[in-house]
Structure formats: structure tokens, C-alpha cells
N, C-alpha and C positions, 0 to 999 in steps of 0.2 A: 494522648497524641493529638496534635493539631489536625484539622480536617484535611489540609493539603498533604500532610505527611501520610495520613491514612489512605488518601486517594492514590498517592504515588506507590505505596506498598501494595495496594489492591491491584494496580496495573502490572506491577512486577511479578506478583504471585500468579495472576492470570496468564501472563506471557510464559512463565515457567511451566505451568500446568499444561499449556497448549502445545509447546514446542519441545518439551523434554523427550529425548530419544529420536528426534527428527534432525535432518540436516541443518535446519534453521535454529537449532538449540543455542548455539554460541554466536549468533549473528548480532544480537543486541545485548548490551550490558547496562544494567540500571545501577546508578550510584547516587547517593545523597551526601552532600557536604554540609556540615554544621559550621556556622560562622566562627564559633569559639575555637574549633579545632582546625579550620582550614582557611585562615586569613590570607595566607600566601596564595592559595588557589583562587580565592575571590579577587585578589589584586591582579593576578595574571589574566583572569577572565574579563576583567574590567567591569565587574558587577557594581552598579551604582545604587540599586534598590532591590529589596526583597519583597515577595518571593521571586526566584529566578529559575526557570525551567528551560533547558536547552538541550540540543543534541550535538555531540561532537562527531562530525563525519569521519569515517575511517581514512579518508584521503588527506585530512588536515595534518600538516606537519607541525608537531609540537616539540619545541626545543627547551632544554632545561633552563629554568630561571627566566626565560623570555615570555613576553605577553602572548596570550592565546587569542587570536582574532577569529571569532565564530561568525560566520555569515548571518546576516539579519534574518534570513528565511529559516534558519535553524533554531531560532529563539522564539519561544511562545510569547504571547502578548505580555506587556509589563503592567497590566491592570492589577489593582490591589488584590483581586480575588482569583488571580490566575492559579491554576493547579488545584483548586478546591474540589473539583469534581473529577472522578475517575474516568468518566467517558470523554472528557475534554483531553486529558492526558493520553488516553487510549487512541483517540482520533489523531492527535499530534504524532504519536509513534507510528501509526499506520500510514499517515500521509508522508512522513519523512523516510520511512524504511520500507514501505510496501508490504509489511508483514502484519498479519492479523494479531492483535494483542490478546485475543481470546474472549470468552464470555465473562464480562466484568460482573454481571449480576449473579453468576453462579458462585463467584468467590465470596461475595457478601452473604449469600444464602447459606453456603456451607459453614460459615463461621458462626451462624446463629444456633443457639441451643434450643432444643424442643422444650426444655424446662424453663425457658426464659419467662413466660407468663407467670408460672408458679413462683419463681424466684422473685419476680417483680412484686407480686402480691404479698409475699412474706416480708419483703423489704419495706413496702409501704406500711404494712401493719405494724412492723417493729418500730418504724419511725413515729407513727401515731402514738403507740404505747409509751415510748420513751418521752415524747412530747407531753403526754398527759402526766407522767410522773414528774417531769421537770416543772410543769405548771403548779404542782402542789408543793414544791420545795420552798423552804423559807427564803432562800437567797433570791428567788424570783421577785420578791417584794422589796428589794433594796433599791432606793432611788439612784444610788451611785451606779448601779449596773446599767440602768437605762440612760443615764447621762453619758457613761462611757460608750454605750452603743450609738448614741446620737453623734458623738465625736467621730467614731469610726465611720459611720455612714457619711458624715460631712466630708471627711478626708477622702474616702473612696470616690465620692461624686465629683469633688473638685480636682481629683487626680486623673480623671478620665479613665477610670478603671474599666467600665463597661466598653468604652471605645477600644481599649487595648485588647480586651477579651474577644469582642465580636470581630474586630478587624485583624486579629493576630499580630498586633504591632510588636516588633522585636524590642527588647529592653534597651539594647545599644546598637549603634551603627558602626560602620567601618570607613575610615578616611584613607583613600588610596594614596594621597600625597604624603601624609605623615606615617602611614602604615600602623595606625593606632585606632583603638576603639574610641568612639565618641558617644557622649551622652546627650549633649545639646546640639541640635542642628539649626542653622540660621535660615530663617524665612521659608524653608521648604520642609514639610513633614514634621513629624514629632516622634521621638523615641519614647518607649514605655517608661523608662527610668526618668526621663525629663518630666513627664506628667506627674509621677509620684513625688519627685522632688519639689515641684512647684506646689502640689497639693499639700505637702507637709508644711511648706512655708505659709500657705494660706491658713492652715489649721493652727499653726503656732501663733500667728498674729491674732487670730480669733480667741485663742486661749489666754493670751497675754491681755487682750482687751477685757475679757471676762474677769480676769484676775484683778485688773485695775478698777473695774466698776463694782464687783461684788465682794471680793475677798479683802481688799485693802481697807475698806471702811470698818471691817471687823477688828482690825488691829487697834488696841486701845492706847498704846504708847505713841505720842505724837512724833517723837524723833524716829522711832523705828518705822512708823508708817511713812514718814517723809522719805527716808532712805530707800525703803523698798519701792516706793512709788517712782522715784527717779530711776532706779534699776530697771523696773518694768517698762518705763517710757523709753529708756535707752535701747532695750531689747526690741521694743516695737518699732522704733525708728530704724534700727539696723535691719530688721526683717523686711520692713517696707522698702528700704533702699535696695535690697537684693532683688526683691520682686520687680520693682520698677526698672532696675538696670537690665534684668533679663528680658523684660517686656520691650524695652527700647531697643536692645540689641537684636531681638528676634523679629520685631515688626517694623522697625525704623520709625515708630511713633513715639514722640517725646511727651512727657507729662508736664503740665504747667500748673504751678501752685498759685491759683487765682486768689487764694485767701491772703497771700502776702503781696499781691500786686495792686 
């Protein structure tokens, strides 16, 4: 579970433990909406970016199918890391409702197992033992395995994989005008799927170039080598054209072919 979802769940559990059986038990309801399952709700709320944490006041009139206008003071900051800490969400709940969310540290402490250090030690030992066994395996000496690993690392790095993980970037966005999911956004932000698609194109171009330089010379028949060479060049040109088109569309920066000028 992502950090902000865990923080939200922590606050809701703490509030429930604190107010169960009291008159304030049903004063606050916590709800989480997933983009894939609640596109209509996001459209009505006017959500333009994620994450989005807000309070719907009880006096707000909500009409079926109509837009929901939440006052700005009922919405947490739209910073990328909003909602990642339970105490921030708890402070927001207490400020907007006047109710104490409870002891947030107690929830986290109660969920920890006293056997966690022993389990961690066993897990680390098992990983080390398995790693030692793998290091002695014959397939660990295959050059092809390390070549494949290098390609995977290259693809992951050019796709912005660590950025997507650290910043919890959603794979797709939501376009309120077309009411459809979007993969590529223009000039502002980047979806997770967008990075992986472009990283795949970069990797494909590099593999085609390696094929042209290293594998084609090994083809002994001149005619076969020539045909395959033209096919590889055509695929490289097509891949490069797609990359440049997306780059120009997103950044408004045009590429100039100085070699031909």
C-alpha cells in the first residue's frame, strides 16, 4: 500500500478507536476513491491532480450528476506529497471538524509484532543463503544473463522508474473534458505509463542500433545482410520519429537535422 493510503487508513482507524461508543462516533466518515473505479466522482469533484484530500462539509448540497463545489479551505494542499503523513491528515481532520482524531502513534505501535526483529533476522539469513546458492549455480556464469540484466536496468532508468516509485506517480490520468483516461499529458507533469512507453522506445532504438553494428556483420550472405540491414534501419527511423514527435508535442521544442542543412 502506498504511503499516503496507509496514512489515511491510520487516521481512520485511530478515529474509530477513539470515538467508538461515543456521541461523536458517526460525526465523521472516511472514504477513499480509486481513480479506476470512481472516474465520475473525480469529474464531479473537479479533481485535476492527485493525490487529493478534502472534506465534504455536511451542509454542502450535493445534487445527482451535478458538479460538487468544495470550498478551498476544505481541501488540503495540492503539493505532490500531500497526505503522506498521518499526523498531517489528522491535523486537517481536527482543524475542519473540531474532533480529536486520536493517538496516531498508538495505531502504528499496536500493529507491530513483537516477533518482528526475529522474523527480520530469519528473512535476511534466508536471503543470504539463497543468494549464496544462486552464486554457485552454473547459469550465473552465462554472459547472456548479464546482457539481459543490463538491458533491463537501462530500460528502468530511462523510463523514470525510481521517480514513479518515490513520487507515487499514477500510471494514467483523467481528462475531465473527454471523460477518458489519458496516458500522455502535454507540457505539465508526467504519467507513469508515459515514462515506461518512452523508455521502451529508447531501449528499442538502442537494441536496433546494437543489432546493426554487432549482429549484421556476422551474416555471411550479402543479399540477406543487405535486406536485414534496410529493415533494421527502417525500424530505427520509425522509432526515432515517434520519440521526436512526442518530444516536440510535449515540450514545444523542435529538432533540427543539422547534418542535412
